[in-house]
C-alpha positions in Angstrom: -75.3 198.9 -1.2 -76.5 198.3 2.4 -78.9 195.6 1.0 -76.1 193.8 -0.7 -74.0 193.9 2.5 -77.0 192.6 4.5 -77.5 189.9 2.0 -73.9 188.8 2.0 -73.9 188.8 5.9 -77.1 186.7 5.8 -75.4 184.2 3.4 -72.3 184.0 5.6 -74.4 183.3 8.7 -76.5 180.8 6.8 -73.3 178.9 5.7 -72.0 178.9 9.3 -75.3 177.6 10.6 -75.4 175.0 7.9 -71.9 173.8 8.8 -72.8 173.6 12.5 -76.0 171.7 11.6 -74.1 169.3 9.3 -71.5 168.7 12.0 -74.2 168.0 14.5 -75.9 165.5 12.2 -72.6 163.8 11.6 -71.9 163.6 15.3 -75.3 162.1 15.8 -74.5 159.4 13.3 -71.3 158.3 15.0 -72.0 155.4 17.3 -68.5 154.8 18.8 -65.4 156.6 20.1 -62.1 155.6 18.6 -59.1 154.6 20.7 -57.4 157.9 19.7 -60.3 159.9 21.1 -60.5 157.8 24.3 -56.7 158.3 24.7 -57.0 162.1 24.9 -60.2 162.1 27.0 -59.5 159.4 29.6 -55.9 158.1 29.3 -53.8 161.2 28.6 -51.4 160.2 31.4 -50.1 157.4 29.2 -48.5 159.9 26.8 -48.0 163.0 29.0 -44.4 164.0 29.0 -43.4 160.9 27.0 -41.2 160.8 23.9 -43.5 159.3 21.4 -42.9 157.3 18.3 -46.1 157.2 16.3 -46.8 154.4 13.8 -49.5 155.7 11.6 -50.7 156.8 8.1 -53.5 158.7 6.5 -56.1 156.7 8.4 -54.8 158.0 11.8 -57.7 160.4 12.2 -60.4 160.7 14.8 -64.1 161.0 14.1 -63.7 164.8 13.6 -61.0 164.2 10.9 -58.2 165.5 13.3 -54.9 163.8 12.7 -53.2 162.0 15.6 -50.0 163.4 14.2 -51.2 167.0 14.5 -52.8 166.4 17.9 -49.6 165.1 19.4 -47.2 167.5 17.7 -49.3 170.6 18.6 -49.8 169.6 22.3 -47.3 171.1 24.7 -47.6 168.2 27.1 -46.5 165.6 24.6 -43.3 165.1 22.7 -43.7 163.5 19.3 -40.2 162.6 18.3 -40.6 160.2 15.3 -43.1 158.8 12.9 -43.1 155.3 11.4 -44.8 154.6 8.1 -46.1 151.2 7.0 -46.7 149.9 3.4 -48.1 152.6 1.2 -46.4 155.3 3.2 -47.5 158.0 5.6 -50.0 159.4 3.0 -51.2 156.0 1.8 -50.5 156.7 -1.8 -47.6 154.4 -2.6 -48.6 151.3 -4.6 -48.7 147.9 -3.0 -45.3 146.3 -2.8 -43.3 149.4 -3.6 -40.6 150.6 -1.2 -41.4 153.5 1.0 -38.6 156.1 1.6 -37.6 157.6 5.0 -37.5 161.4 5.2 -37.7 164.4 7.4 -41.3 165.7 8.0 -41.6 169.1 6.4 -43.8 170.7 9.0 -42.7 169.1 12.3 -39.0 168.5 11.4 -39.0 165.0 12.8 -37.9 161.7 11.1 -40.5 159.7 9.2 -39.0 156.2 9.3 -40.1 153.7 6.6 -41.1 150.3 7.8 -41.6 149.1 4.2 -38.1 149.7 2.8 -34.6 148.5 3.8 -36.1 147.3 7.1 -39.7 146.4 8.1 -38.8 146.5 11.8 -37.7 149.5 13.8 -34.0 149.4 14.5 -32.4 150.2 17.8 -31.2 153.5 16.3 -34.7 154.5 15.4 -35.9 153.8 18.9 -33.1 155.3 21.0 -35.0 158.6 21.6 -38.4 156.9 22.0 -40.1 156.1 25.3 -43.2 154.4 23.8 -44.5 153.4 20.5 -48.1 154.5 19.7 -50.0 152.6 17.0 -52.9 154.3 15.2 -53.7 152.7 11.8 -57.0 151.4 10.4 -56.8 147.7 9.4 -59.3 145.8 7.2 -59.6 142.5 9.0 -57.5 140.3 6.6 -54.4 138.3 7.7 -52.6 139.3 4.4 -53.1 143.0 4.8 -49.7 144.1 6.0 -50.6 146.7 8.6 -51.0 144.0 11.3 -47.6 142.6 10.2 -46.1 146.1 10.8 -47.7 146.1 14.3 -46.2 142.6 15.0 -42.7 143.7 14.0 -43.0 146.9 16.0 -44.0 144.9 19.1 -41.0 142.6 18.7 -38.7 145.7 18.3 -40.2 147.3 21.4 -39.7 144.1 23.4 -36.1 143.9 22.3 -35.4 147.5 23.1 -37.4 147.8 26.4 -40.1 150.1 25.0 -43.8 150.2 25.7 -46.4 149.7 23.0 -49.8 151.6 23.1 -52.4 150.5 20.5 -55.3 152.9 19.8 -58.1 150.6 18.9 -60.2 150.8 15.8 -63.1 148.8 14.3 -62.6 145.7 12.3 -64.5 146.8 9.2 -65.9 143.3 8.7 -67.0 143.1 12.3 -66.0 140.6 14.9 -68.1 137.7 13.8 -66.5 136.7 10.4 -63.8 134.2 11.3 -63.0 132.1 8.2 -60.3 130.6 6.0 -57.4 128.2 6.2 -55.1 128.7 9.3 -51.5 129.7 8.4 -48.9 127.1 9.2 -45.6 127.7 10.9 -43.5 127.0 7.7 -45.6 129.5 5.8 -45.3 132.6 8.1 -44.1 135.6 6.2 -44.7 139.4 6.2 -48.1 138.7 4.5 -49.0 136.3 7.4 -46.9 136.8 10.5 -48.8 134.6 13.0 -51.1 131.6 13.2 -54.3 133.2 11.9 -57.1 132.4 9.5 -57.5 134.7 6.6 -60.4 136.6 8.3 -59.6 136.8 12.0 -62.6 138.8 13.3 -60.5 140.9 15.7 -59.9 144.6 16.1 -56.3 145.9 15.9 -56.2 146.0 19.7 -57.4 142.4 20.0 -54.8 141.3 17.4 -52.1 143.0 19.4 -53.2 141.1 22.5 -53.1 137.9 20.5 -49.6 138.6 19.1 -48.4 139.4 22.6 -49.0 135.8 23.8 -45.6 135.1 22.0 -43.9 138.5 22.3 -44.5 139.6 25.9 -43.9 143.3 25.4 -45.4 145.8 27.8 -48.6 146.4 25.9 -51.5 148.8 26.6 -54.6 148.8 24.4 -56.8 151.9 24.6 -60.2 150.4 23.7 -63.1 152.1 21.8 -66.2 153.2 23.6 -69.6 152.0 22.3 -68.2 149.3 20.0 -69.7 145.8 19.8 -68.6 142.7 18.0 -71.5 142.6 15.6 -70.8 146.1 14.3 -69.6 146.3 10.7 -68.0 149.5 9.5 -71.2 151.2 8.3 -72.8 150.6 11.7 -70.2 152.8 13.4 -71.3 156.0 11.6 -67.6 156.8 10.8 -66.5 158.1 7.4 -64.3 155.7 5.5 -60.7 156.9 4.9 -59.1 154.9 2.1 -56.7 152.5 3.8 -54.5 152.1 0.7 -54.8 153.0 -3.1 -56.8 149.8 -3.9 -59.1 150.0 -0.9 -60.9 153.3 -1.4 -64.1 152.3 0.3 -65.8 149.8 2.6 -67.0 147.6 -0.2 -63.5 147.1 -1.4 -62.4 146.0 2.1 -65.4 143.6 2.3 -64.5 142.0 -1.1 -60.7 142.0 -0.6 -60.6 138.3 0.4 -63.3 137.3 -2.1 -61.5 138.4 -5.2 -57.9 138.9 -4.2 -56.7 135.4 -3.6 -55.6 134.3 -7.0 -52.1 135.7 -7.0 -50.0 134.0 -9.7 -52.9 131.9 -11.1 -54.2 134.2 -13.9 -57.3 134.8 -11.9 -57.2 138.5 -11.2 -59.3 141.2 -9.4 -60.4 144.4 -11.0 -62.2 147.6 -10.1 -60.8 147.7 -6.6 -61.7 144.1 -5.8 -65.3 144.4 -7.0 -64.7 142.2 -10.1 -62.8 139.0 -10.6 -62.1 136.9 -13.7 -59.5 135.4 -16.0 -58.5 135.0 -19.6 -60.6 132.5 -21.5 -63.5 132.4 -19.0 -67.0 132.5 -20.3 -68.6 135.2 -18.0 -72.1 133.9 -18.3 -71.1 130.3 -17.5 -68.9 131.5 -14.6 -71.8 133.4 -13.1 -74.1 130.5 -13.5 -71.7 128.1 -11.8 -71.1 130.4 -8.9 -74.8 131.0 -8.5 -75.5 127.2 -8.3 -73.2 127.0 -5.2 -75.7 129.1 -3.3 -73.2 131.5 -1.5 -75.1 133.8 0.9 -75.2 137.6 0.6 -73.8 137.9 -2.9 -75.0 138.0 -6.5 -72.7 137.4 -9.4 -73.2 139.6 -12.5 -71.4 138.4 -15.7 -69.0 141.0 -17.0 -66.3 140.6 -19.6 -63.3 142.9 -19.7 -61.6 142.5 -23.1 -60.2 139.0 -23.3 -61.0 138.4 -19.6 -64.3 136.9 -18.7 -65.5 137.4 -15.1 -68.1 138.5 -12.7 -68.9 141.6 -10.7 -69.8 140.9 -7.1 -73.0 142.6 -6.0 -73.5 142.4 -2.2 -77.1 141.7 -1.2 -76.5 141.2 2.5 -73.2 142.2 4.0 -74.0 140.3 7.3 -74.4 136.9 5.7 -71.7 137.4 3.0 -68.7 135.2 3.6 -65.6 136.8 1.9 -63.1 133.9 2.3 -65.6 131.1 1.4 -66.7 133.1 -1.6 -63.0 133.6 -2.7 -62.2 129.9 -2.4 -65.3 129.1 -4.5 -64.3 131.6 -7.1 -60.8 129.9 -7.4 -62.3 126.4 -7.4 -65.0 127.2 -9.9 -62.7 129.1 -12.3 -60.2 126.3 -12.2 -62.8 123.8 -13.4 -63.6 126.2 -16.3 -60.1 127.0 -17.5 -57.8 124.6 -15.6 -55.1 127.3 -14.8 -51.8 126.2 -13.2 -51.5 126.8 -9.4 -48.0 128.1 -8.5 -46.2 125.6 -6.3 -43.6 126.4 -3.6 -40.4 124.4 -4.3 -37.2 126.3 -3.3 -39.1 129.3 -2.0 -42.7 130.1 -1.1 -44.9 131.4 -3.9 -47.1 134.4 -3.2 -50.1 132.2 -3.6 -49.0 129.9 -0.8 -48.0 132.9 1.3 -51.6 134.3 1.0 -53.1 130.9 1.7 -50.7 130.3 4.6 -50.4 126.7 3.5 -49.6 124.6 0.4 -52.6 122.4 0.8 -55.2 124.7 -0.7 -53.5 125.0 -4.0 -53.3 121.2 -4.2 -57.0 120.9 -3.5 -57.9 123.4 -6.2 -55.7 121.7 -8.8 -57.5 118.4 -8.0 -60.8 120.2 -8.6 -62.0 119.6 -5.0 -65.2 121.6 -4.4 -65.0 124.7 -2.3 -67.4 123.2 0.2 -65.0 120.3 0.7 -62.0 122.7 0.9 -63.8 124.5 3.7 -64.4 121.2 5.5 -60.7 120.5 5.3 -59.7 123.5 7.5 -62.8 123.6 9.7 -61.4 121.7 12.6 -58.3 123.9 12.9 -60.5 127.0 12.5 -62.6 125.9 15.5 -59.4 125.5 17.5 -58.3 129.0 16.6 -61.7 130.4 17.7 -61.2 128.9 21.1 -57.7 130.2 21.4 -58.6 133.8 20.4 -61.4 134.0 23.0 -59.1 135.2 25.9 -57.7 138.1 23.8 -61.1 139.6 22.8 -62.1 142.9 24.3 -65.6 143.5 23.0 -68.9 141.6 23.5 
């Protein structure tokens, strides 16, 4: 019996040591400190004694998987009075485009206000007991991903109601060097594109907030990351990927989001969490060959048919040279030459295709079978102008 007890004790100690070792190895792999960690370590005075409204979701964790919600709610020097949930909800499980309901938080008995329901902007009533709005959400670096739109709307609401906004910075998963895509035009600004931006903006959430604030003028504080550099892509940070939404379960999906997800309303659709793209009537083999001939860097196209839909699976060979937006435009251009699909046109109201593109011109060029190389040339000048404008809002080297 004593031997059994000793054995069980040994196993228990072994498991504890293994957990400590695993934790240490994980810590060693982490290269940066997130804004939410820097907040508690260096800038706690920003939130001490304040009534806080936290805009967050399931991605609002630090590198130790501790929730910013829990850290604030369980700290006797902070007063978390409200939560605000973006598209997909506080838990990130609601499907894209579906309304998110407001409710009372079961554990902390505070309101969880939906910013993807009857309103997408905090109302004066929602903000009346709030001193500052704290933003902690992981973005994926795409203009059309609506978390930055929620940030924009919250900044406007804070400005109108005399509140401070504190943004806890996080990495752009694509890094800070990929800046590509058509620039959104004033007449095409919507919730899937709230400001003048290219599809891939190459900014962190904190840098985006600074860029937004050129027009808003709210009292804005960005708590930057420690140890982060512009050339870091998400795998370089050592952080564990938390699914940002139901369709973005991993880093690869985020990387491919703008490559395969641009065909809204055209019949060209993505599959397997943005890792496959195709359409009805496409010959998969020919499609792969045509794309290969373009010579796009960092990606290999594998023919793969799904029922009546021909298409290709994207295999990334070099994430640093891969160009998501350029690849996406080539996919649309090449597939149109194969099956001549209709491109939705904005007449009385904007189509989702044009909202995503941020302009009506790209659809016209695709319908005219203009090559993707020439499409890119068409927006290159305005892209260079944007790059110069964004320089003053960047935080990291």
